[in-house]
PDB file of N, CA, C and O in Angstrom:
ATOM      1  N   MET A   1       0.823  -1.300   0.127  1.00  0.00           N
ATOM      2  CA  MET A   1      -0.093  -0.128   0.166  1.00  0.00           C
ATOM      3  C   MET A   1       0.778   1.110  -0.099  1.00  0.00           C
ATOM      4  O   MET A   1       1.890   0.988   0.415  1.00  0.00           O
ATOM      5  N   SER A   2       0.576   2.345  -0.800  1.00  0.00           N
ATOM      6  CA  SER A   2       1.486   3.751  -0.379  1.00  0.00           C
ATOM      7  C   SER A   2       0.426   4.890  -0.961  1.00  0.00           C
ATOM      8  O   SER A   2      -0.540   4.837  -1.723  1.00  0.00           O
ATOM      9  N   TYR A   3       0.934   5.697  -0.396  1.00  0.00           N
ATOM     10  CA  TYR A   3       0.247   7.010  -0.556  1.00  0.00           C
ATOM     11  C   TYR A   3       1.085   7.958  -1.270  1.00  0.00           C
ATOM     12  O   TYR A   3       2.241   7.542  -1.354  1.00  0.00           O
ATOM     13  N   ALA A   4       0.887   9.143  -1.838  1.00  0.00           N
ATOM     14  CA  ALA A   4       1.348  10.385  -2.089  1.00  0.00           C
ATOM     15  C   ALA A   4       1.060  11.029  -1.149  1.00  0.00           C
ATOM     16  O   ALA A   4      -0.100  11.011  -0.739  1.00  0.00           O
ATOM     17  N   ILE A   5       2.117  11.847  -0.483  1.00  0.00           N
ATOM     18  CA  ILE A   5       1.906  12.785   0.638  1.00  0.00           C
ATOM     19  C   ILE A   5       2.618  14.138   0.132  1.00  0.00           C
ATOM     20  O   ILE A   5       2.633  15.012   0.999  1.00  0.00           O
ATOM     21  N   GLY A   6       3.184  14.471  -1.039  1.00  0.00           N
ATOM     22  CA  GLY A   6       3.583  15.781  -0.969  1.00  0.00           C
ATOM     23  C   GLY A   6       4.975  15.980  -0.481  1.00  0.00           C
ATOM     24  O   GLY A   6       5.534  15.322   0.397  1.00  0.00           O
ATOM     25  N   ASP A   7       5.507  17.068  -1.230  1.00  0.00           N
ATOM     26  CA  ASP A   7       7.117  17.211  -1.048  1.00  0.00           C
ATOM     27  C   ASP A   7       7.162  17.951   0.699  1.00  0.00           C
ATOM     28  O   ASP A   7       8.063  17.741   1.511  1.00  0.00           O
ATOM     29  N   HIS A   8       6.115  18.697   0.894  1.00  0.00           N
ATOM     30  CA  HIS A   8       5.855  19.314   2.193  1.00  0.00           C
ATOM     31  C   HIS A   8       6.030  18.136   3.310  1.00  0.00           C
ATOM     32  O   HIS A   8       7.080  18.025   3.942  1.00  0.00           O
ATOM     33  N   PHE A   9       5.369  17.620   3.422  1.00  0.00           N
ATOM     34  CA  PHE A   9       5.408  16.098   4.153  1.00  0.00           C
ATOM     35  C   PHE A   9       6.589  15.267   4.454  1.00  0.00           C
ATOM     36  O   PHE A   9       7.120  14.950   5.518  1.00  0.00           O
ATOM     37  N   ASN A  10       6.889  14.965   3.047  1.00  0.00           N
ATOM     38  CA  ASN A  10       8.123  13.829   2.544  1.00  0.00           C
ATOM     39  C   ASN A  10       9.278  15.147   3.217  1.00  0.00           C
ATOM     40  O   ASN A  10      10.073  14.602   3.984  1.00  0.00           O
ATOM     41  N   LYS A  11       9.447  16.160   3.144  1.00  0.00           N
ATOM     42  CA  LYS A  11      10.861  17.105   3.828  1.00  0.00           C
ATOM     43  C   LYS A  11      10.425  16.638   5.370  1.00  0.00           C
ATOM     44  O   LYS A  11      11.246  15.966   5.994  1.00  0.00           O
ATOM     45  N   PHE A  12       8.969  17.025   6.089  1.00  0.00           N
ATOM     46  CA  PHE A  12       8.944  16.698   7.348  1.00  0.00           C
ATOM     47  C   PHE A  12       9.353  15.743   8.089  1.00  0.00           C
ATOM     48  O   PHE A  12      10.047  15.725   9.105  1.00  0.00           O
ATOM     49  N   ILE A  13       8.688  14.685   7.274  1.00  0.00           N
ATOM     50  CA  ILE A  13       9.351  13.397   7.696  1.00  0.00           C
ATOM     51  C   ILE A  13      10.864  12.777   7.657  1.00  0.00           C
ATOM     52  O   ILE A  13      11.172  11.880   8.442  1.00  0.00           O
ATOM     53  N   ARG A  14      11.741  13.273   6.755  1.00  0.00           N
ATOM     54  CA  ARG A  14      12.829  13.006   6.566  1.00  0.00           C
ATOM     55  C   ARG A  14      13.405  13.953   7.791  1.00  0.00           C
ATOM     56  O   ARG A  14      14.304  13.427   8.447  1.00  0.00           O
ATOM     57  N   LYS A  15      13.037  15.170   8.150  1.00  0.00           N
ATOM     58  CA  LYS A  15      13.582  15.825   9.023  1.00  0.00           C
ATOM     59  C   LYS A  15      13.798  15.256  10.338  1.00  0.00           C
ATOM     60  O   LYS A  15      14.815  15.202  11.029  1.00  0.00           O
ATOM     61  N   GLN A  16      12.269  14.720  10.587  1.00  0.00           N
ATOM     62  CA  GLN A  16      12.096  14.047  12.083  1.00  0.00           C
ATOM     63  C   GLN A  16      12.976  12.715  12.050  1.00  0.00           C
ATOM     64  O   GLN A  16      13.094  12.146  13.136  1.00  0.00           O
ATOM     65  N   VAL A  17      13.496  12.246  11.145  1.00  0.00           N
ATOM     66  CA  VAL A  17      13.805  11.177  10.908  1.00  0.00           C
ATOM     67  C   VAL A  17      15.324  11.081  11.430  1.00  0.00           C
ATOM     68  O   VAL A  17      15.879  10.306  12.209  1.00  0.00           O
ATOM     69  N   LYS A  18      15.910  12.534  10.446  1.00  0.00           N
ATOM     70  CA  LYS A  18      17.286  13.169  10.551  1.00  0.00           C
ATOM     71  C   LYS A  18      17.804  13.458  11.972  1.00  0.00           C
ATOM     72  O   LYS A  18      18.856  13.020  12.437  1.00  0.00           O
ATOM     73  N   ASN A  19      16.773  14.387  12.699  1.00  0.00           N
ATOM     74  CA  ASN A  19      16.661  14.757  13.938  1.00  0.00           C
ATOM     75  C   ASN A  19      16.650  13.646  15.197  1.00  0.00           C
ATOM     76  O   ASN A  19      16.452  13.974  16.367  1.00  0.00           O
ATOM     77  N   GLY A  20      16.900  12.268  14.744  1.00  0.00           N
ATOM     78  CA  GLY A  20      16.539  11.254  15.706  1.00  0.00           C
ATOM     79  C   GLY A  20      15.153  11.414  16.518  1.00  0.00           C
ATOM     80  O   GLY A  20      15.017  10.750  17.545  1.00  0.00           O
ATOM     81  N   ARG A  21      14.321  12.106  16.174  1.00  0.00           N
ATOM     82  CA  ARG A  21      13.048  12.108  16.773  1.00  0.00           C
ATOM     83  C   ARG A  21      12.274  10.844  16.790  1.00  0.00           C
ATOM     84  O   ARG A  21      11.641  10.540  17.800  1.00  0.00           O
ATOM     85  N   TYR A  22      12.285   9.958  15.560  1.00  0.00           N
ATOM     86  CA  TYR A  22      12.241   8.500  14.775  1.00  0.00           C
ATOM     87  C   TYR A  22      12.828   7.891  14.218  1.00  0.00           C
ATOM     88  O   TYR A  22      13.731   8.415  13.566  1.00  0.00           O
ATOM     89  N   ASN A  23      12.639   6.470  14.171  1.00  0.00           N
ATOM     90  CA  ASN A  23      13.937   5.982  13.670  1.00  0.00           C
ATOM     91  C   ASN A  23      13.579   5.517  11.898  1.00  0.00           C
ATOM     92  O   ASN A  23      14.248   4.850  11.109  1.00  0.00           O
ATOM     93  N   ASN A  24      12.263   6.192  11.746  1.00  0.00           N
ATOM     94  CA  ASN A  24      12.160   5.433  10.152  1.00  0.00           C
ATOM     95  C   ASN A  24      11.040   6.185  10.287  1.00  0.00           C
ATOM     96  O   ASN A  24      10.610   6.708  11.315  1.00  0.00           O
ATOM     97  N   ALA A  25      10.353   6.220   8.597  1.00  0.00           N
ATOM     98  CA  ALA A  25       9.283   7.283   8.024  1.00  0.00           C
ATOM     99  C   ALA A  25       8.070   6.634   8.780  1.00  0.00           C
ATOM    100  O   ALA A  25       7.242   7.285   9.418  1.00  0.00           O
ATOM    101  N   SER A  26       8.067   5.354   8.640  1.00  0.00           N
ATOM    102  CA  SER A  26       6.896   4.354   9.044  1.00  0.00           C
ATOM    103  C   SER A  26       6.540   4.817  10.467  1.00  0.00           C
ATOM    104  O   SER A  26       5.392   4.750  10.907  1.00  0.00           O
ATOM    105  N   GLU A  27       7.774   5.375  11.280  1.00  0.00           N
ATOM    106  CA  GLU A  27       7.121   5.692  12.697  1.00  0.00           C
ATOM    107  C   GLU A  27       6.261   6.847  12.952  1.00  0.00           C
ATOM    108  O   GLU A  27       5.309   7.042  13.707  1.00  0.00           O
ATOM    109  N   VAL A  28       7.062   7.747  11.855  1.00  0.00           N
ATOM    110  CA  VAL A  28       6.378   9.254  11.793  1.00  0.00           C
ATOM    111  C   VAL A  28       4.965   9.299  11.457  1.00  0.00           C
ATOM    112  O   VAL A  28       4.059   9.823  12.106  1.00  0.00           O
ATOM    113  N   VAL A  29       4.890   8.522  10.077  1.00  0.00           N
ATOM    114  CA  VAL A  29       3.326   7.970   9.600  1.00  0.00           C
ATOM    115  C   VAL A  29       2.670   7.611  10.875  1.00  0.00           C
ATOM    116  O   VAL A  29       2.032   8.564  11.322  1.00  0.00           O
ATOM    117  N   ARG A  30       2.621   6.619  11.556  1.00  0.00           N
ATOM    118  CA  ARG A  30       2.074   5.846  12.511  1.00  0.00           C
ATOM    119  C   ARG A  30       1.868   7.074  13.699  1.00  0.00           C
ATOM    120  O   ARG A  30       0.758   7.368  14.143  1.00  0.00           O
ATOM    121  N   GLU A  31       2.789   7.549  14.006  1.00  0.00           N
ATOM    122  CA  GLU A  31       2.335   8.677  15.124  1.00  0.00           C
ATOM    123  C   GLU A  31       1.385   9.693  14.653  1.00  0.00           C
ATOM    124  O   GLU A  31       0.545  10.110  15.450  1.00  0.00           O
ATOM    125  N   GLY A  32       1.425  10.211  13.264  1.00  0.00           N
ATOM    126  CA  GLY A  32       0.501  11.195  12.953  1.00  0.00           C
ATOM    127  C   GLY A  32      -0.689  10.750  12.605  1.00  0.00           C
ATOM    128  O   GLY A  32      -1.620  11.471  12.245  1.00  0.00           O
ATOM    129  N   LEU A  33      -0.720   9.087  12.732  1.00  0.00           N
ATOM    130  CA  LEU A  33      -2.278   8.616  12.450  1.00  0.00           C
ATOM    131  C   LEU A  33      -3.078   8.524  13.889  1.00  0.00           C
ATOM    132  O   LEU A  33      -4.286   8.543  14.121  1.00  0.00           O
ATOM    133  N   ARG A  34      -2.051   8.426  14.679  1.00  0.00           N
ATOM    134  CA  ARG A  34      -2.373   7.974  16.409  1.00  0.00           C
ATOM    135  C   ARG A  34      -2.907   9.279  16.775  1.00  0.00           C
ATOM    136  O   ARG A  34      -3.883   9.359  17.521  1.00  0.00           O
ATOM    137  N   LEU A  35      -2.265  10.413  16.244  1.00  0.00           N
ATOM    138  CA  LEU A  35      -2.908  11.642  16.642  1.00  0.00           C
ATOM    139  C   LEU A  35      -4.339  12.111  15.979  1.00  0.00           C
ATOM    140  O   LEU A  35      -5.305  12.686  16.480  1.00  0.00           O
ATOM    141  N   VAL A  36      -4.109  11.684  14.798  1.00  0.00           N
ATOM    142  CA  VAL A  36      -5.634  11.925  14.327  1.00  0.00           C
ATOM    143  C   VAL A  36      -6.436  11.022  14.907  1.00  0.00           C
ATOM    144  O   VAL A  36      -7.473  11.452  15.413  1.00  0.00           O
ATOM    145  N   GLU A  37      -6.195   9.815  14.959  1.00  0.00           N
ATOM    146  CA  GLU A  37      -7.103   9.028  15.642  1.00  0.00           C
ATOM    147  C   GLU A  37      -7.769   9.690  16.857  1.00  0.00           C
ATOM    148  O   GLU A  37      -8.966   9.922  17.027  1.00  0.00           O
ATOM    149  N   GLU A  38      -6.647   9.961  17.726  1.00  0.00           N
ATOM    150  CA  GLU A  38      -7.057  10.888  19.246  1.00  0.00           C
ATOM    151  C   GLU A  38      -7.942  11.959  19.429  1.00  0.00           C
ATOM    152  O   GLU A  38      -8.724  12.235  20.339  1.00  0.00           O
ATOM    153  N   ARG A  39      -7.576  12.646  18.092  1.00  0.00           N
ATOM    154  CA  ARG A  39      -8.332  13.918  17.960  1.00  0.00           C
ATOM    155  C   ARG A  39     -10.053  13.587  17.334  1.00  0.00           C
ATOM    156  O   ARG A  39     -11.077  14.241  17.531  1.00  0.00           O
ATOM    157  N   GLU A  40      -9.903  12.675  16.760  1.00  0.00           N
ATOM    158  CA  GLU A  40     -11.401  12.483  16.179  1.00  0.00           C
ATOM    159  C   GLU A  40     -12.046  11.562  17.329  1.00  0.00           C
ATOM    160  O   GLU A  40     -13.272  11.458  17.321  1.00  0.00           O
ATOM    161  N   ALA A  41     -11.303  10.879  18.325  1.00  0.00           N
ATOM    162  CA  ALA A  41     -12.289  10.140  19.534  1.00  0.00           C
ATOM    163  C   ALA A  41     -12.750  11.411  20.416  1.00  0.00           C
ATOM    164  O   ALA A  41     -13.942  11.574  20.678  1.00  0.00           O
ATOM    165  N   LYS A  42     -11.750  12.307  20.863  1.00  0.00           N
ATOM    166  CA  LYS A  42     -12.141  13.641  21.351  1.00  0.00           C
ATOM    167  C   LYS A  42     -13.357  14.541  20.613  1.00  0.00           C
ATOM    168  O   LYS A  42     -14.376  14.865  21.222  1.00  0.00           O
ATOM    169  N   LEU A  43     -13.124  14.857  19.358  1.00  0.00           N
ATOM    170  CA  LEU A  43     -14.544  15.437  18.882  1.00  0.00           C
ATOM    171  C   LEU A  43     -15.900  14.170  18.909  1.00  0.00           C
ATOM    172  O   LEU A  43     -17.092  14.467  18.979  1.00  0.00           O
ATOM    173  N   LYS A  44     -15.450  12.999  18.849  1.00  0.00           N
ATOM    174  CA  LYS A  44     -16.781  12.374  18.780  1.00  0.00           C
ATOM    175  C   LYS A  44     -17.357  12.510  19.983  1.00  0.00           C
ATOM    176  O   LYS A  44     -18.566  12.741  20.007  1.00  0.00           O
ATOM    177  N   ALA A  45     -16.494  12.378  21.434  1.00  0.00           N
ATOM    178  CA  ALA A  45     -16.859  12.767  22.524  1.00  0.00           C
ATOM    179  C   ALA A  45     -17.616  13.956  23.032  1.00  0.00           C
ATOM    180  O   ALA A  45     -18.541  14.043  23.839  1.00  0.00           O
ATOM    181  N   LEU A  46     -16.797  15.066  22.159  1.00  0.00           N
ATOM    182  CA  LEU A  46     -17.028  16.513  22.809  1.00  0.00           C
ATOM    183  C   LEU A  46     -18.662  16.712  21.825  1.00  0.00           C
ATOM    184  O   LEU A  46     -19.398  17.617  22.218  1.00  0.00           O
ATOM    185  N   ARG A  47     -19.094  15.938  20.719  1.00  0.00           N
ATOM    186  CA  ARG A  47     -19.724  16.232  20.166  1.00  0.00           C
ATOM    187  C   ARG A  47     -21.282  15.455  20.719  1.00  0.00           C
ATOM    188  O   ARG A  47     -22.447  15.803  20.523  1.00  0.00           O
ATOM    189  N   LYS A  48     -20.757  14.383  21.406  1.00  0.00           N
ATOM    190  CA  LYS A  48     -21.807  13.719  22.115  1.00  0.00           C
ATOM    191  C   LYS A  48     -22.709  14.037  23.255  1.00  0.00           C
ATOM    192  O   LYS A  48     -23.877  13.875  23.607  1.00  0.00           O
ATOM    193  N   HIS A  49     -21.246  14.735  23.781  1.00  0.00           N
ATOM    194  CA  HIS A  49     -21.885  15.806  25.012  1.00  0.00           C
ATOM    195  C   HIS A  49     -22.283  16.892  24.910  1.00  0.00           C
ATOM    196  O   HIS A  49     -22.853  17.427  25.861  1.00  0.00           O
ATOM    197  N   ILE A  50     -22.106  17.495  23.792  1.00  0.00           N
ATOM    198  CA  ILE A  50     -23.119  18.552  23.284  1.00  0.00           C
ATOM    199  C   ILE A  50     -24.308  18.146  23.324  1.00  0.00           C
ATOM    200  O   ILE A  50     -25.200  18.494  24.098  1.00  0.00           O
ATOM    201  N   GLY A  51     -24.343  17.226  22.290  1.00  0.00           N
ATOM    202  CA  GLY A  51     -25.703  16.435  21.908  1.00  0.00           C
ATOM    203  C   GLY A  51     -26.591  16.091  23.195  1.00  0.00           C
ATOM    204  O   GLY A  51     -27.798  16.331  23.175  1.00  0.00           O
ATOM    205  N   THR A  52     -26.095  15.636  24.092  1.00  0.00           N
ATOM    206  CA  THR A  52     -26.702  15.443  25.440  1.00  0.00           C
ATOM    207  C   THR A  52     -27.338  16.544  26.218  1.00  0.00           C
ATOM    208  O   THR A  52     -28.365  16.551  26.897  1.00  0.00           O
ATOM    209  N   ALA A  53     -26.371  17.572  25.916  1.00  0.00           N
ATOM    210  CA  ALA A  53     -26.741  18.864  26.694  1.00  0.00           C
ATOM    211  C   ALA A  53     -27.871  19.681  25.941  1.00  0.00           C
ATOM    212  O   ALA A  53     -28.635  20.454  26.519  1.00  0.00           O
ATOM    213  N   ILE A  54     -27.880  19.469  24.844  1.00  0.00           N
ATOM    214  CA  ILE A  54     -28.902  20.260  23.979  1.00  0.00           C
ATOM    215  C   ILE A  54     -30.313  19.443  24.160  1.00  0.00           C
ATOM    216  O   ILE A  54     -31.428  19.963  24.215  1.00  0.00           O
ATOM    217  N   LYS A  55     -30.006  18.019  24.241  1.00  0.00           N
ATOM    218  CA  LYS A  55     -31.412  17.333  24.876  1.00  0.00           C
ATOM    219  C   LYS A  55     -32.078  17.778  26.003  1.00  0.00           C
ATOM    220  O   LYS A  55     -33.264  18.085  26.118  1.00  0.00           O
ATOM    221  N   ARG A  56     -31.207  17.782  26.808  1.00  0.00           N
ATOM    222  CA  ARG A  56     -31.507  18.024  28.388  1.00  0.00           C
ATOM    223  C   ARG A  56     -32.146  19.639  28.609  1.00  0.00           C
ATOM    224  O   ARG A  56     -32.795  20.084  29.556  1.00  0.00           O
ATOM    225  N   GLY A  57     -31.665  20.343  27.281  1.00  0.00           N
ATOM    226  CA  GLY A  57     -32.177  21.810  27.440  1.00  0.00           C
ATOM    227  C   GLY A  57     -31.014  22.829  28.265  1.00  0.00           C
ATOM    228  O   GLY A  57     -31.222  23.970  28.678  1.00  0.00           O
ATOM    229  N   GLY A  58     -29.816  22.083  28.354  1.00  0.00           N
ATOM    230  CA  GLY A  58     -28.976  22.778  29.320  1.00  0.00           C
ATOM    231  C   GLY A  58     -28.047  23.937  28.100  1.00  0.00           C
ATOM    232  O   GLY A  58     -27.986  23.824  26.876  1.00  0.00           O
ATOM    233  N   SER A  59     -27.457  24.939  28.939  1.00  0.00           N
ATOM    234  CA  SER A  59     -26.697  26.061  28.035  1.00  0.00           C
ATOM    235  C   SER A  59     -25.353  25.861  29.144  1.00  0.00           C
ATOM    236  O   SER A  59     -25.081  25.502  30.290  1.00  0.00           O
ATOM    237  N   TYR A  60     -24.826  26.320  28.021  1.00  0.00           N
ATOM    238  CA  TYR A  60     -23.249  26.764  28.356  1.00  0.00           C
ATOM    239  C   TYR A  60     -22.644  27.877  28.102  1.00  0.00           C
ATOM    240  O   TYR A  60     -22.530  27.920  26.877  1.00  0.00           O
ATOM    241  N   SER A  61     -22.198  28.789  28.562  1.00  0.00           N
ATOM    242  CA  SER A  61     -21.522  29.925  28.195  1.00  0.00           C
ATOM    243  C   SER A  61     -20.254  29.728  27.563  1.00  0.00           C
ATOM    244  O   SER A  61     -19.713  28.626  27.657  1.00  0.00           O
ATOM    245  N   ASP A  62     -19.758  30.584  26.983  1.00  0.00           N
ATOM    246  CA  ASP A  62     -18.690  30.742  26.234  1.00  0.00           C
ATOM    247  C   ASP A  62     -17.263  30.223  27.244  1.00  0.00           C
ATOM    248  O   ASP A  62     -16.322  29.469  26.998  1.00  0.00           O
ATOM    249  N   GLU A  63     -17.561  30.861  28.201  1.00  0.00           N
ATOM    250  CA  GLU A  63     -16.292  30.535  29.497  1.00  0.00           C
ATOM    251  C   GLU A  63     -16.569  29.173  30.059  1.00  0.00           C
ATOM    252  O   GLU A  63     -15.550  28.557  30.369  1.00  0.00           O
ATOM    253  N   ASP A  64     -17.982  28.411  30.313  1.00  0.00           N
ATOM    254  CA  ASP A  64     -17.615  26.964  30.623  1.00  0.00           C
ATOM    255  C   ASP A  64     -17.268  26.379  29.092  1.00  0.00           C
ATOM    256  O   ASP A  64     -16.732  25.276  29.185  1.00  0.00           O
ATOM    257  N   ILE A  65     -17.424  26.802  27.786  1.00  0.00           N
ATOM    258  CA  ILE A  65     -16.851  25.718  26.666  1.00  0.00           C
ATOM    259  C   ILE A  65     -15.312  25.887  26.902  1.00  0.00           C
ATOM    260  O   ILE A  65     -14.643  24.901  27.213  1.00  0.00           O
ATOM    261  N   GLY A  66     -14.830  26.931  26.782  1.00  0.00           N
ATOM    262  CA  GLY A  66     -13.348  27.204  26.924  1.00  0.00           C
ATOM    263  C   GLY A  66     -12.693  26.754  27.763  1.00  0.00           C
ATOM    264  O   GLY A  66     -11.570  26.309  27.524  1.00  0.00           O
ATOM    265  N   GLU A  67     -13.350  26.758  29.227  1.00  0.00           N
ATOM    266  CA  GLU A  67     -12.464  25.884  30.327  1.00  0.00           C
ATOM    267  C   GLU A  67     -12.667  24.206  30.303  1.00  0.00           C
ATOM    268  O   GLU A  67     -11.893  23.426  30.858  1.00  0.00           O
ATOM    269  N   ALA A  68     -13.890  23.812  29.531  1.00  0.00           N
ATOM    270  CA  ALA A  68     -14.052  22.475  29.048  1.00  0.00           C
ATOM    271  C   ALA A  68     -12.691  22.041  27.749  1.00  0.00           C
ATOM    272  O   ALA A  68     -12.094  20.966  27.686  1.00  0.00           O
ATOM    273  N   LEU A  69     -12.584  22.726  27.234  1.00  0.00           N
ATOM    274  CA  LEU A  69     -11.371  22.624  26.039  1.00  0.00           C
ATOM    275  C   LEU A  69     -10.425  22.470  26.915  1.00  0.00           C
ATOM    276  O   LEU A  69     -10.001  21.317  27.005  1.00  0.00           O
ATOM    277  N   VAL A  70      -9.869  23.391  27.710  1.00  0.00           N
ATOM    278  CA  VAL A  70      -8.531  23.637  28.121  1.00  0.00           C
ATOM    279  C   VAL A  70      -8.439  22.282  28.993  1.00  0.00           C
ATOM    280  O   VAL A  70      -7.415  21.600  29.021  1.00  0.00           O
ATOM    281  N   ASN A  71      -9.472  22.004  29.615  1.00  0.00           N
ATOM    282  CA  ASN A  71      -9.347  20.960  30.473  1.00  0.00           C
ATOM    283  C   ASN A  71      -9.156  19.520  30.196  1.00  0.00           C
ATOM    284  O   ASN A  71      -8.745  18.642  30.954  1.00  0.00           O
ATOM    285  N   ASP A  72      -9.641  19.429  28.611  1.00  0.00           N
ATOM    286  CA  ASP A  72      -9.695  18.268  27.823  1.00  0.00           C
ATOM    287  C   ASP A  72      -8.316  18.237  27.382  1.00  0.00           C
ATOM    288  O   ASP A  72      -7.825  17.108  27.372  1.00  0.00           O
ATOM    289  N   LYS A  73      -7.436  19.352  26.950  1.00  0.00           N
ATOM    290  CA  LYS A  73      -6.260  19.285  26.410  1.00  0.00           C
ATOM    291  C   LYS A  73      -5.037  18.762  27.331  1.00  0.00           C
ATOM    292  O   LYS A  73      -4.034  18.160  26.946  1.00  0.00           O
ATOM    293  N   GLY A  74      -5.352  19.117  28.542  1.00  0.00           N
ATOM    294  CA  GLY A  74      -4.513  18.300  29.809  1.00  0.00           C
ATOM    295  C   GLY A  74      -4.517  17.109  29.985  1.00  0.00           C
ATOM    296  O   GLY A  74      -3.613  16.461  30.514  1.00  0.00           O
ATOM    297  N   GLN A  75      -5.630  16.664  29.520  1.00  0.00           N
ATOM    298  CA  GLN A  75      -5.472  15.035  30.022  1.00  0.00           C
ATOM    299  C   GLN A  75      -4.823  14.332  28.525  1.00  0.00           C
ATOM    300  O   GLN A  75      -4.562  13.130  28.469  1.00  0.00           O
TER     301      GLN A  75
END
């Protein structure tokens, strides 16, 4: 299986390997995919939480939402 990712990301991957952050290009790609997967899971949970709040008729201020997002990033 192969994918075209473009010059920008090819250079980025090479730089990460060269700097010793990763042993090879596959490790860089896997880490990127793990991060995307994690972000998608967090978004899904947030959407579910928002949907539940809407169904309950709950409301949140901008500050409440901002605080929840900051707390989520810390986890």
